[in-house]
LOGUNU-735503 format. One record per residue (C-alpha): residue in three letters; y negated, x negated, z negated; residue number from 1. Coordinates in nm, 3 decimals, always signed. Example, Ala and Ser with C-alpha at 12.3 -4.5 7.8 and 13.67 -1.06 7.14 Angstrom:
<rs>
+-----+---------+---------+---------+-----+
: res :       y :       x :       z :   n :
+-----+---------+---------+---------+-----+
: Ala :  +0.450 :  -1.230 :  -0.780 :   1 :
: Ser :  +0.106 :  -1.367 :  -0.714 :   2 :
+-----+---------+---------+---------+-----+
</rs>
This chain:
<rs>
+-----+---------+---------+---------+-----+
: res :       y :       x :       z :   n :
+-----+---------+---------+---------+-----+
: Unk : +13.205 : -10.722 :  +3.119 :   1 :
: Unk : +13.134 : -10.522 :  +2.802 :   2 :
: Unk : +13.216 : -10.155 :  +2.794 :   3 :
: Unk : +12.930 :  -9.918 :  +2.729 :   4 :
: Unk : +12.985 :  -9.727 :  +2.408 :   5 :
: Unk : +12.808 :  -9.399 :  +2.356 :   6 :
: Unk : +12.857 :  -9.127 :  +2.104 :   7 :
: Unk : +13.023 :  -8.825 :  +2.265 :   8 :
: Unk : +12.796 :  -8.523 :  +2.284 :   9 :
: Unk : +12.898 :  -8.252 :  +2.043 :  10 :
: Unk : +12.897 :  -7.902 :  +2.191 :  11 :
: Unk : +12.805 :  -7.616 :  +1.961 :  12 :
: Unk : +12.883 :  -7.248 :  +1.980 :  13 :
: Unk : +12.640 :  -7.003 :  +1.824 :  14 :
: Unk : +12.884 :  -6.963 :  +1.534 :  15 :
: Unk : +12.926 :  -7.337 :  +1.475 :  16 :
: Unk : +12.549 :  -7.393 :  +1.499 :  17 :
: Unk : +12.483 :  -7.117 :  +1.246 :  18 :
: Unk : +12.758 :  -7.250 :  +1.018 :  19 :
: Unk : +12.583 :  -7.589 :  +1.013 :  20 :
: Unk : +12.241 :  -7.432 :  +0.955 :  21 :
: Unk : +12.231 :  -7.462 :  +0.572 :  22 :
: Unk : +12.256 :  -7.843 :  +0.601 :  23 :
: Unk : +12.024 :  -7.858 :  +0.904 :  24 :
: Unk : +11.773 :  -7.633 :  +0.727 :  25 :
: Unk : +11.767 :  -7.861 :  +0.418 :  26 :
: Unk : +11.718 :  -8.178 :  +0.625 :  27 :
: Unk : +11.460 :  -8.012 :  +0.849 :  28 :
: Unk : +11.263 :  -7.883 :  +0.547 :  29 :
: Unk : +11.234 :  -8.237 :  +0.414 :  30 :
: Unk : +11.159 :  -8.371 :  +0.763 :  31 :
: Unk : +10.880 :  -8.123 :  +0.840 :  32 :
: Unk : +10.719 :  -8.160 :  +0.498 :  33 :
: Unk : +10.709 :  -8.538 :  +0.522 :  34 :
: Unk : +10.621 :  -8.550 :  +0.894 :  35 :
: Unk : +10.325 :  -8.317 :  +0.840 :  36 :
: Unk : +10.209 :  -8.517 :  +0.538 :  37 :
: Unk : +10.230 :  -8.843 :  +0.735 :  38 :
: Unk : +10.048 :  -8.692 :  +1.034 :  39 :
: Unk :  +9.772 :  -8.557 :  +0.809 :  40 :
: Unk :  +9.732 :  -8.887 :  +0.624 :  41 :
: Unk :  +9.721 :  -9.086 :  +0.948 :  42 :
: Unk :  +9.459 :  -8.849 :  +1.088 :  43 :
: Unk :  +9.243 :  -8.879 :  +0.777 :  44 :
: Unk :  +9.282 :  -9.258 :  +0.769 :  45 :
: Unk :  +9.178 :  -9.284 :  +1.136 :  46 :
: Unk :  +8.867 :  -9.079 :  +1.052 :  47 :
: Unk :  +8.783 :  -9.307 :  +0.762 :  48 :
: Unk :  +8.839 :  -9.620 :  +0.970 :  49 :
: Unk :  +8.611 :  -9.518 :  +1.260 :  50 :
: Unk :  +8.330 :  -9.769 :  +1.272 :  51 :
: Unk :  +8.465 :  -9.954 :  +0.967 :  52 :
: Unk :  +8.515 : -10.328 :  +1.001 :  53 :
: Unk :  +8.774 : -10.442 :  +0.753 :  54 :
: Unk :  +8.720 : -10.778 :  +0.585 :  55 :
: Unk :  +8.945 : -10.945 :  +0.327 :  56 :
: Unk :  +8.646 : -10.970 :  +0.089 :  57 :
: Unk :  +8.588 : -10.594 :  +0.111 :  58 :
: Unk :  +8.670 : -10.424 :  -0.223 :  59 :
: Unk :  +8.867 : -10.155 :  -0.033 :  60 :
: Unk :  +9.073 : -10.398 :  +0.176 :  61 :
: Unk :  +9.367 : -10.411 :  -0.065 :  62 :
: Unk :  +9.370 : -10.034 :  -0.109 :  63 :
: Unk :  +9.373 :  -9.982 :  +0.268 :  64 :
: Unk :  +9.660 : -10.227 :  +0.306 :  65 :
: Unk :  +9.853 : -10.036 :  +0.036 :  66 :
: Unk :  +9.787 :  -9.702 :  +0.210 :  67 :
: Unk :  +9.909 :  -9.842 :  +0.542 :  68 :
: Unk : +10.226 :  -9.976 :  +0.378 :  69 :
: Unk : +10.296 :  -9.638 :  +0.217 :  70 :
: Unk : +10.243 :  -9.467 :  +0.554 :  71 :
: Unk : +10.483 :  -9.714 :  +0.717 :  72 :
: Unk : +10.750 :  -9.642 :  +0.453 :  73 :
: Unk : +10.702 :  -9.267 :  +0.488 :  74 :
: Unk : +10.721 :  -9.299 :  +0.868 :  75 :
: Unk : +11.053 :  -9.481 :  +0.824 :  76 :
: Unk : +11.177 :  -9.196 :  +0.602 :  77 :
: Unk : +11.076 :  -8.947 :  +0.876 :  78 :
: Unk : +11.285 :  -9.150 :  +1.121 :  79 :
: Unk : +11.576 :  -9.151 :  +0.873 :  80 :
: Unk : +11.571 :  -8.768 :  +0.867 :  81 :
: Unk : +11.562 :  -8.760 :  +1.246 :  82 :
: Unk : +11.852 :  -9.006 :  +1.261 :  83 :
: Unk : +12.048 :  -8.789 :  +1.019 :  84 :
: Unk : +12.006 :  -8.488 :  +1.250 :  85 :
: Unk : +12.096 :  -8.700 :  +1.554 :  86 :
: Unk : +12.417 :  -8.809 :  +1.377 :  87 :
: Unk : +12.507 :  -8.440 :  +1.344 :  88 :
: Unk : +12.481 :  -8.413 :  +1.724 :  89 :
: Unk : +12.143 :  -8.238 :  +1.733 :  90 :
: Unk : +11.823 :  -8.301 :  +1.925 :  91 :
: Unk : +11.493 :  -8.306 :  +1.733 :  92 :
: Unk : +11.216 :  -8.172 :  +1.957 :  93 :
: Unk : +10.934 :  -8.162 :  +1.700 :  94 :
: Unk : +10.948 :  -8.314 :  +1.355 :  95 :
: Unk : +10.626 :  -8.143 :  +1.245 :  96 :
: Unk : +10.727 :  -7.796 :  +1.368 :  97 :
: Unk : +11.096 :  -7.828 :  +1.290 :  98 :
: Unk : +11.219 :  -7.759 :  +1.646 :  99 :
: Unk : +11.590 :  -7.840 :  +1.671 : 100 :
: Unk : +11.825 :  -7.806 :  +1.970 : 101 :
: Unk : +12.203 :  -7.775 :  +1.949 : 102 :
: Unk : +12.380 :  -7.876 :  +2.273 : 103 :
: Unk : +12.584 :  -7.581 :  +2.403 : 104 :
: Unk : +12.728 :  -7.425 :  +2.716 : 105 :
: Unk : +12.623 :  -7.095 :  +2.878 : 106 :
: Unk : +12.813 :  -6.951 :  +3.171 : 107 :
: Unk : +12.964 :  -7.293 :  +3.235 : 108 :
: Unk : +12.637 :  -7.489 :  +3.237 : 109 :
: Unk : +12.488 :  -7.708 :  +2.964 : 110 :
: Unk : +12.209 :  -7.546 :  +2.761 : 111 :
: Unk : +12.041 :  -7.595 :  +2.427 : 112 :
: Unk : +12.083 :  -7.344 :  +2.148 : 113 :
: Unk : +11.734 :  -7.348 :  +2.002 : 114 :
: Unk : +11.628 :  -7.310 :  +1.638 : 115 :
: Unk : +11.291 :  -7.345 :  +1.468 : 116 :
: Unk : +11.252 :  -7.410 :  +1.096 : 117 :
: Unk : +11.189 :  -7.079 :  +0.921 : 118 :
: Unk : +11.401 :  -6.871 :  +1.157 : 119 :
: Unk : +11.698 :  -6.699 :  +0.991 : 120 :
: Unk : +11.954 :  -6.827 :  +1.241 : 121 :
: Unk : +12.018 :  -6.980 :  +1.581 : 122 :
: Unk : +11.909 :  -6.689 :  +1.799 : 123 :
: Unk : +11.767 :  -6.852 :  +2.115 : 124 :
: Unk : +11.870 :  -7.078 :  +2.399 : 125 :
: Unk : +11.700 :  -7.260 :  +2.687 : 126 :
: Unk : +11.803 :  -7.466 :  +2.988 : 127 :
: Unk : +11.846 :  -7.839 :  +2.936 : 128 :
: Unk : +11.544 :  -7.919 :  +3.154 : 129 :
: Unk : +11.320 :  -7.658 :  +2.989 : 130 :
: Unk : +11.164 :  -7.655 :  +2.647 : 131 :
: Unk : +11.077 :  -7.426 :  +2.359 : 132 :
: Unk : +10.838 :  -7.213 :  +2.571 : 133 :
: Unk : +11.124 :  -7.115 :  +2.805 : 134 :
: Unk : +11.369 :  -7.010 :  +2.536 : 135 :
: Unk : +11.541 :  -6.673 :  +2.553 : 136 :
: Unk : +11.704 :  -6.459 :  +2.288 : 137 :
: Unk : +12.080 :  -6.500 :  +2.269 : 138 :
: Unk : +12.114 :  -6.122 :  +2.222 : 139 :
: Unk : +12.034 :  -6.086 :  +2.594 : 140 :
: Unk : +12.347 :  -6.281 :  +2.679 : 141 :
: Unk : +12.699 :  -6.156 :  +2.622 : 142 :
: Unk : +12.835 :  -6.350 :  +2.325 : 143 :
: Unk : +13.149 :  -6.437 :  +2.522 : 144 :
: Unk : +12.929 :  -6.634 :  +2.765 : 145 :
: Unk : +12.806 :  -6.869 :  +2.491 : 146 :
: Unk : +13.089 :  -7.112 :  +2.427 : 147 :
+-----+---------+---------+---------+-----+
</rs>
């Protein structure tokens, strides 16, 4: 029987998450810019394609194929950025909003230290089974409890 291999989960403190933030911020900036561009282009393309029946003899057929190929390549680049963040031990919650979770521990239980692109630092946390809407400021928690 083969053994199951999984990457061990990295646990971050507030300090280690903030120390990694310059790199995470740079990757997330590129990720959000490209993810928003791809989402916008896909939305516009869907609007253009409504009611359109594509035929190989259509003069726009080749251009549409090129646009779809570019979107596919850009979508792969979005996934590459996400994979890069995953390799750092992070969870990407929204590529378009830049919502990133750092696995951590609070009062002995697993939590996510939560950061959103544009925020100056990792200043929030939420329970593992809750999301961005349930996050709380770290300042409300004694710093010794976040390890």
